[in-house]
PAPATOR-435764 format. One record per residue: x, y negated, z negated of N, C-alpha, C in turn. Coordinates in steps of 0.1 Angstrom, whole numbers, plus 5000, padded with zeros to 4 digits. Layout:
residues N
XYZXYZXYZ ...
//
This chain:
residues 568
500850125000500050005000500849875000 502049884993502949764992503449735006 503849825014504349805027503349735036 502049785034500949725042500749575038 500849545025500649415021501749325026 503049365025504149285030504049265045 503549365052503349355067502349245070 501149255063500149155065500649015062 501448995051501948865047502948815058 503748905064504748865074503948815087 502848895090502048855101501348715099 501148685087500548555084501548445087 502748465083503848365086504048355102 503948465108504148465123502948395130 501748385124500648325130500448175125 501448125119501447985116501047945102 500848045093500448015080501647955072 501347855063502347785057502847845044 502047925038502447995025501648115023 502148205014501448325009501448314994 500248324988500148324973500048464969 500948504960500948644955501748654942 502048784939502848814927504348844931 505248774925506748794928507248874916 508048984919508649064909510149064911 510849014901512349014902512949064888 513849154889514449214877513449254866 512349314871511349364861510349264856 510449134861509549034856508648994868 507348994865506348964876505548834871 505248754882504448644879503948584892 503048494891502448424903503448344910 503448334924504448274931503848224944 504348114950503948064963505048094972 504948184981505948224991505848125003 506948065006506847965017507748015029 508448135027509348175038509248325039 509348385051509248525053510348605045 511548545044512648615037512348645023 511448575017511048595002510148715000 509548765011508548865009509049005004 510449015004510949134998510649154983 510349034976510049034962508449034960 507749044971506249044969505849174963 505049164952504549284945503149304947 502649424944501249454946500549484933 501049424922500449444909499549334905 498249344907497349234905497049214890 497949164882497749144868497448994865 497648914874497448764871496448714881 495548634875494548564884495148464893 494848474905495548384915494548274921 493248284918492348194924492548054920 492948034907493247894902494447834909 495447924911496647874917496347834932 495547924938495147894952494347764953 493547734943492747614944493647494941 494547504932495547394930496347364942 496747474949497547454961496747384972 495447424973494647354983494347204979 494247174967494047044962495346954966 496547014964497746934967498146934982 497847054989498147065003496947105011 495947025012494747065018494847095033 495947055039496147085053496847215056 497347285046498047405047497147525050 497647615058496947745060497647845051 496847905043497347995032496848135032 497648225031497248365029497448405014 496548485009496548514995496448664993 497248724984497148864981496148864969 495048924972493848914962493449044957 493249054944492549164938491049144939 490249234934488849214935488349094928 488849064916488448944908488648824916 489948814922490248704930489448684943 489148804949488248794961486948734958 486348774947485048714943485148574940 486248534934486448394931486648314943 487348364953487548294966486248274973 485448374973484148354980483348254973 483448244960482748144952483248004956 484547994957485147864961484647824975 484647924984484147894997482647854997 481847914989480447884988480247744983 481147694974481047564968481747464976 482347494987483047404995484447364990 484947444981486347414976487447484983 487147574992488147645000487647645015 488447595024488147595038488147735043 487047785050487047925054488147955064 488547865073489547905083491047885078 491147825066492547805061493047905051 492147995047492548085037492348235042 493348315042493248445047493548545035 492648635033492748725021493448855025 494448885017495149015019494749105007 493749195009493149264998494049364991 493949374978494549474970493449554962 493549684964492549764956493249804943 492549774932493049804919493049954917 494150004911494250144908493450164895 493150294892492450314880493250274867 494550284868495350244857495350094855 495350024866495249874866493849834861 492849894866491549864861491349894846 491950004841491850034827492649924819 493849874825494549774818493849644816 492949614826492149494825490849514818 490549644813489249674808488149664818 488449674831487449664841487049804845 485749834843485249974844485350024858 485149934868485049974882485949894891 486849954899487549874909486649804918 487149704925486349604933485549684944 486149784950485549844961484549954957 484349964944483350064939482249994932 482049864934481049794927479549844930 479449914942478049954944477650074935 478650134928478350234919478350184905 478350054903478449994889477150024882 477250064869476150094861475549974854 476249864855475649734848475949724834 476949794829477249784815477849644811 478549574821478949444820480149424810 480749534805481849514796483049444802 483149454815484249384822484149224821 482849184820482749034819483248984805 483049064795483449024782485049034780 485549134788486949164787487849074795 487349024806488148954816488648824810 489948804808490448684801490348554809 490048564822489948434829488548414834 487648504830486148484834485948484849 486648574855486648584870485448664875 484748734865483548824869482348764865 481348764872480048704869478948804871 478048814861476848904862475848854872 475348944880474348914890472948914883 472248794885470848784879469948864889 469248964884468449044893467048984896 466748874890465448814892465348764906 464248794914464048764928463648614930 463248544920462748414922463848304920 463948214929464948114929464247974930 464647894921464047754920465147654917 464947524919465947424916466247414901 467547394899468047394885467747254879 467147254868466947124861468247074855 469047164850470347124844471247054854 471247104866472147044877471246944886 470146904881469346804888469046834902 468746964904468347014917469447034927 470747014923471847034932472247174933 471747264924471947414925470547474923 470547604924469347684922469547774910 468547814904468547914892467448014894 467448124887466448224887465348184877 464248264878463148254868463548304854 464548394854465148434842466648374841 466948294832468148214832468548164819 469848124818470348054806470147904808 469647834799469247694801470347614806 471547624799472747554803473947614797 475147594801476347664797476547664782 476247554775476447544760475147554752 474247634758472947644751473047704737 472247654728472247714714470747734710 470447864709471247984709471448024724 472548094727472948134740472148264744 470848234747469948344750469248304763 468848414771468148394783466748354781 466148274790464748234790464048284802 462748294801461948324813461048204816 461048164828460248044832458848094835 457948044826456548104828455848044840 456347934845455747874857456147944870 457148024869457648094882457848244880 457948294868458048434866456848514872 457148604881456048684887455148754877 455848814867455148894857454248804848 454748694844454048604835452848554842 453048504855452048444863450948544867 451348674866450348774870450348804885 451348754892451348774907451648924910 452548984902452949124905453549184893 453649314892454249384881455849394883 456449274883457949274885458549314872 459549404872460249454861461749444862 462249354871463649344874464449314862 464049214854464849174842464749284831 463549344830463249444821464149564823 464349604835465149724838466649694836 467049574839468449534837468849514823 467949484814468249444800468549574792 469849594788470149714781469649694766 469549574761469149554747467649574746 466949584757465449594757464849474750 465349354753464849234747463749174754 463349224765462149164773460849214767 460049114763458849154756457749084765 457049154773456049104782454749064774 454549114762453349094755453448964746 454648914745454748794737454048674742 453348604733452548484737453148364730 452748244736453048114730452348104716 452948054706452348034693452747894688 451847834680452047704674452147724659 453247674654453547694639453447554633 452947554621452847434613453947444602 454747334600455747334590455547224581 455647244568455647144558457047084556 457146954560458546894559458446764551 459546724546459546594539459846474547 460446494558460846384567460946424581 460846334591460846364605461746264612 462646314620463446224629462946234643 462446124648461946134662463146084672 463546174680464646154689464346214703 463246154709462746214721463446174733 464446084733465246044744464445954754 464845964766464345864776464145944789 463445874799463345924812464145844822 464545904833465345834843464445784854 464545654857463745604868463945674881 462845714887462945774900463145674911 464245674918464545564927463945584941 463245704943462745724957461645624961 460845574952459845474956460545344960 461745314956462545194960463145224974 462345214984462745274997463945215003 464245085000465345025007466745075003 466745154992468045214988468245364994 467345405001467445535009467545665001 467145664988467245784981466145884985 466546004988465646104993465646105008 466145995015466245985029467546035034 468545985027469946015031470546115020 471246215026471746315017472746275007 473546175011474646135002474346004994 473145974992472645874983472345944970 473045934959472846014947472445924936 471745984926471545914914472745934904 472745854894473845864884473846004878 472746074875472646204869473146304879 472846294892473346384902474846374903 475446254903476846244904477546294891 476846274879477446324867477546474867 476546544872476646694873477646734884 477746654895478646684906480146684900 480346584892481746564887482046654875 481146724870481246804858481846944861 482646994852483347124855482347244856 481147224850480147324851479047294861 479347194870478347154880478547244893 477847204903477647284915479047304923 480047214921481247224928482447244918 482147284906483147304895483947174892 483347064894484046934891484546864903 484746934914485246864926484146774933 484546654936483646554942483546574957 482446624961482246654975480946584980 480846574994479646514999478746625003 477446595003476346685007476346705022 476046825026475846855040474546795044 474446725056473246655060472146755063 472446875066471346975069470947055057 471847085048471647165037472047095024 471147045017471546955005472047034993 472047164994472647244984474047284987 474547244999475847275003476747145003 477947154997478847044995480047075004 480446975011481546995021482846925018 483146815024484446745023484346625012 485446585007485446474997485146345005 484546244998484346115004485646035006 485645955015486745855017486345715012 485145695010484645565005483345584997 483245514986482045534977481545394973 480245374973479645254967478845284955 479045214944478245224932477345104929 476145124930475145014929474645004914 474844894908474344874894472844834894 472244844882470944784880469944824889 469744954892468645004901467445014892 466544924893465344934884465444864871 466744814868466944734855467144594859 466844504850467044364852466344324865 465144374867464344364879462944344875 462344224877460944194873459944294880 460344354891459444444898459344574891 460344614883460344744876460544724861 461844694857462044674842462944554841 462544464833463344334832464444354822 464444454814465544474804466744534810 467844524803469144584807469244724801 469744814809469844954804471044984797 471944884796473144884787474244974790 473945104793474945194795475545194809 474845134819475145154833476545094837 476844984832478144924835479345014832 479245074820480445154816480445294823 479345354825479445484833479745464847 479345344853479745314866481245304868 481845244858483345234858483945374856 483345454847483845594846483745664859 482645654866482545714879483645674889 483945544889484945494898486345554894 486545564881487845624877487945774880 486845844879486845984883487046004897 486445924906486645934920488145914924 488745814918490145784921490945894916 490645954904491446054898491346194905 490146224909489946364915490046364930 489746254937489746264952491146204956 491546094950492846034954492745884954 493945824952493945674951493645614964 493645684975493345624988491845594990 490945654982489545634983489145494979 488345434988487845304986486545314977 486545244966485445244956484945104955 483645074956483044944955482044954944 482144854934481044844924480344714927 479044724930478144604932477444574919 477644474912477144444899476544304899 475644284889475144144886476044074875 476244144864477144104854477744224848 479044224844479644334837479544314822 478744404816478444384802479244494794 480544464792481444564786481644514772 480644554763480544494750481144574739 481444704741481944794730483444784729 483844854718485344864715486044934725 487044864731487844924741487244914756 486044864757485344864769485944764779 486244644774486844554783488244594788 488944664780490244724784490044824795 489044914794488745004804488344944817 487644834817487344754829488644714835 489544654828490844614833491644734840 491544844833492244964838491645004851 490345014852489745054865490044954876 490044824873490344724883491844744888 492744784878494144804882494344924891 493345014891493345134900492945104914 492544984917492144944930490644944933 489844964923488444964925487944814927 487244794938486744664942485444624935 485444514928484244474921483644364929 482444384933481644284941480544234933 480644104929479544034921478344004930 477344084930476144064938475344184939 474044174940473244294940473044344954 473144474956472844534968471444514972 471144494985469844464991469244594997 470144675004469744785012470744885015 470445005016471345105021470745165034 471445165045470945205058471945275066 471445345076472445405086472345335099 471745225100471745145113473045075114 473645085125475045035127475044915135 476044825132476244705140477744695144 478644745136480044735139480644875143 481844865148482444985153482845085142 483145035130483445125119482245185112 481045155115479845195109479245325113 479345375125478645495129479045615120 478045695116478345805107478445775093 478245645090478445595076477145545070 477045535057475945465050476445325048 475545225053475945085052475245025040 476044965031475444895020475344745023 474144695024473944555026473844475013 474744385011474744314998475144174999 475044094988475543964987476743954978 477643874981478743844972478543694967 478143684955477843554950479043464947 480143534945481443464943481943394957 481743474968482243424980481143354988 479843364983478743304989478543355003 478543485005478443535018477743675017 477143725029476543845030477543955035 477444075029478344185032477644295038 478344365047477944495052479144595049 478944695040480144775036479744915040 480444975049480245115053480945215044 480245305039480745405029480245545033 480845645026480445785028479445825018 479445765006478545804995478145684987 476845694982476345584975475745644962 476145574950475645624937474745514931 473545544928472545454922472545464907 472845354900472845354885471345314881 470545414879469145394877468845354863 467645294861467245244848466945354838 467145334825466645414814465345364810 464245444811462945404808462245494797 461245444791460645514780459945644786 459945744778459245864782457845844785 457245924794455945914799454945954787 455346044779454546084768454846004755 455545894756455845824743454645774736 453545734743452345694737451745804728 451745924733451146044725451946064712 453246054713454146064702453945954692 453745834697453545714688452245734680 451245784687449945794680450045914670 450846014673450946124664451646084651 452645994652453445964640453145814635 452145754641451845614637453045524639 453645524650454845444653454345334663 454845214661454545104670455445114682 454945054693455745054705455844914711 457044884717457144744723456544744737 456644624744456044614757456644704767 457844764765458444844775458144994772 457445024761457145164758458045224749 459145164744460045224734459445204720 459945294711459445294697460045174690 459245114681459744994673460145044659 461144974654461645004640460844914630 460944954618460144874607460744734606 462044714606462644584606463944584614 464144494623465244504633466644494625 466644434613467944424607468044504594 467044504586466944564573466544714573 465844754583465344894585465344934599 466644944605466644974620466345114624 466245204615465845344619464545384612 463945304604462745344597461545294605 460345354602459145324608458145294597 457045224600456045204590455545324583 455645444589455245574583456345624575 456245644562457245684553457745824557 459045844557459545974560459745994575 459345904584459445914598460545814603 461545864609462645784614462845804629 463445704635463745714650465245704652 465645764663467145764666467245784681 468245724687468645744701467845654710 467745694723467245614734465745604733 464945674725463545654723463245514717 464245464710464145334704464445224714 465245254724465545154734466845204742 467145144754468345194760469645174752 470445274752471645264744472645374749 473945354747474945454751475145554740 476145644742476345754733476845704719 477845614718478245564704477145504696 476245434702475145364695474145474691 473945574700472945674697473445764685 474745794685475345874674475245804661 475545674661475545584649474145584644 473145564652471745554648471245694643 471645804650471345934645471845964631 473045924629473645944615472945864605 472545744609471745664599470345724596 469745774607468445844605468645964596 469646044598469846164590470246124576 470946024573471245974560469945934553 469045864559467745834554466945954550 466946054559466146174557466746254545 468046264544468646334533468446264520 468346124520468146044508466846084502 465846104510464546134505464546274498 465246364504465346504497466246494485 467246414484468146414473467446354460 466546254462465846194451464946284444 464346374452463346464446462046404443 461846274444460646204442460546084451 459346034453459145914462458645794454 459345684456458845564450457945494459 456645484456455645424465455545274463 454945214472454745074472453445044463 453644954453452444924444451344844451 451644784462450744704469449944784479 449044874474448244964482446744924480 445944984489444544964488443845044477 442844994472441945064462440545034465 439745134463438245124466437445144453 436645044451435845044439434645134441 434645244434433645344436432245294433 432145194424430845144420430245064431 431145004440430644914450430544984464 431345084466431445154479430045214483 429645194495428345244500428445364508 429745414510429945544517429745524532 430045414538429845394553430945454561 432045484555433245544561433845454572 433545324572434245224582435745234579 436145224567437545214564438345344569 437745454569438345584573438845574588 437945524596438245514610439245404613 439345304604440245184607441745214601 441845304592443145314586444145374596 445245314599446245364608447145474603 447045484589447945594583447145714578 445845724581445045834577445145854562 445145734554445345744540444045754532 442945734539441645734532440845854536 440245924526439446034528438046004521 437146094525435746074519435446184509 435046144497434646234486433146264488 432846384492431546424496430646424483 431146464472430446484459429946344454 430846254454430446124449429946024460 430246064473429745984484430445844485 431745854482432545734483433845764490 434545654495435845674501436945664490 438045744493439145754483440445724490 441345644484442645604490443745704485 444545754494445645834490446845734488 447145704476448145594473449545624478 449945754479451245784483451345764499 450245764506450245744520450045604524 449145534516448745394520449945294520 450045214530451045114532450544974529 449344954525448844824521448744724532 448344774544448244684555447044594554 445944634547444844554545443744564555 443844664564442744674575441444714569 441444804559440244844552439544724544 440444644537439844544529439244434538 439844414550439344304559438044334565 437744464567436544514574435444574565 435744594552434744664544433544574542 432344624546431144544546430644514532 430944604522430444584509431444524500 432744504504433744444496434344534486 434144664488434644764478436144784480 436644764492438144784495438844664492 439844674484440744564481442244604481 443144514483444544544481444944514466 445344624460445744614446446744494443 446544414433447344304429447044184438 446044194446445644084455444144064454 443544094443442044064441441843914439 440643874442440343724441440643674427 440343754417440543714403442043694401 442843784405444343774403444943654411 444443634423444943524430444643384424 443343384419442943254413443643234400 444043334393444843324381446143274384 446743324395448043274399447943124403 446943084410446742944413446642854401 445842904391445642824379446942814371 447842924372449042914365450042814371 449942794385450842694391450442554387 449142524386448742394383448542364368 448742464359448442444345449542354339 449042274329449942184321450942274314 452242224313453242294305452942304291 453142414285452942434270453942354262 453642344249454542274240455942334240 456942264241458342314241458842354255 457942354265458342394278459042264284 460142284291460842174297459942104307 459841974307459041894316459941854328 459341834339460041784351460441644349 461641614352462141474350461641384361 461241274357460641174367461741114374 461441094387462441034396462640884393 463840844392464140694389464140634403 463640514403463740434416465140394419 465440404432466840384436467040224435 468240194430468640054429469240004443 468839884446469339834459470539754456 471339734465472639664463473639744457 
//
C-alpha cells in the first residue's frame, strides 16, 4: 500500500500539484508534513495517526492558489468532504490519496469500523466519543429537514436535533411542528430505532406546572427588526445582503462555514462560495428612524466595528470595508480605543446614512456588484460604492408578546414596548410588583456588559428577599371599612395588583396588605367611600393641617421676626 501511495503522490507532482500533505517518518519519528518536492517522498509514511484536515485547511488559507494532494485516512476524507460542502476547499484544487486504516490502526484510534466498512456500522457511535479531534459526526436519521433557527436559516436541521452546540442540558429535542410522528402524518420511527438509550417517548405530552416562588426575574430579551419590508436595502432580494445576526453566525466557529467568511451562491442560498473582496456595513437600519424606531439601539456601532475587524482578520487586509454611520456612539470602557484600532486597520468610515442597495449599474466597476447609494455629510456629496457583501445593522425592538408578559406580572411598558423600571435611578431593576425584577434587553436596547450588570443586580435583589426570610411591607396600603362596604366589587376589577378579594360570608371586599401597593385606585372609585388609603384618611389629613397652623405651645421656640433692612 505504501508504494501505491508514494506513486500517486509522485503523479500529483508530475501533474502540476504544488504540495502533498501527509505523514513524514524519519528515524522512527512520524508527524504531519507538507511535501513540496518529489525527492522528499521517500519519507512519506502510510500511518494515519494524525488528523490532516486542519493542516490542509490552514495550507489552503495561506496558499489558496496551490493545487494540493493529501494522503487521507477515513476521518480526513469525511472532513475534506465537509470542507468542500461548506466552500472551504476548492473541489479542483485538492486531490485525495486514500489510505485504508488497518484493524490495528482502527483499534489504536478506538474506531470500531475502518472507513470503507461504514456500511456495516452498527451505530454504537463509540468512535465519536473516542476521536480526539472530533473528526467523526453522527448521522441524524430523521428524514425531515427544516431551516435552523440557531444559524438564522443559513443551514438546515432535522426535526430531531440538538438546539445549539452549547445547549444545557445537551439533549436532543423533537420539533412538534415538523416531526411526522407527533403531527400524526405517518408512523415514523427513525429516531426511535436509532436511539440505543430508548429515550424516545411518543406518548409524552406537554404539561403545565405551577411553581411557588419568592421572586421572579423577567429577562425575555428582544426581537430583531425584519429588514425585508424596508425594500430599498434589498434584503431578501439579493443573496449577499445579510442581517447582523446572519453575519454573526457566518463568522462564528460553529456556523455554516466554521467561521470562514464567504459569500452566498446566487442560486443556492445555503451554499457559500468565495470570500468577499469588499463589504459595506450599514448602521441604524430601523433605528433612529421616525418611520420605524426613533430610539438608538446602542449596540450597533460596536458590533459593526467588530464585524469590520473580523473581515480584515479572517479574509485579509486587502479587503475594502466601509462603515456607513450617522454618529459613532462608542460610550463604553475601551470602546473609543477599539474604534481607533479599527480605523488604523484601513476600515473606511463614511458619515452618512445609506439610501439604497441596488444591482443597477452605472460605472464600469459596478457590474456583478451590489451598489450602496449613500450620502457623505462630511464631503457633502452623494456616493455610489460597489461591494460584494452588505451587512445590515438592524434595530433591537421589543418582543411581540411583551404586552402579554407585562399584564401577567403587572409591569408598566414605555412607548416603544419595553418594560419600565420602578425608578430609573433608585430602583433600576425593580418593578411596582414586589419580587418581580427585570434584566437585559427586555428593559431596553443594551449591549452585553450592561445586560450582565443588570442581570447581576436583579439576581442580588432576588437573593436579598430570600436571605431576609421576611418581607417588609409598605404601611401606606388600602383598607376597606367593612361597616361601609356595600359589596359592589368595583375595587376588585380596578386593582392592578389583584390585592383585593371578596369575602362571600360577610359580603365585603378585603385587601391583602402584603400585595397592595397603595396606588389609590380603589379609594378613588369606591362609590360608598369604604376604601381608603391607610394613614391618609380625611381625619388624619385634617389633623396634620391643624398641627401646621396651630399656635406654638409654652416653651416652644418662636419664629424670630424679620428686622427691616437699614438703608445706607
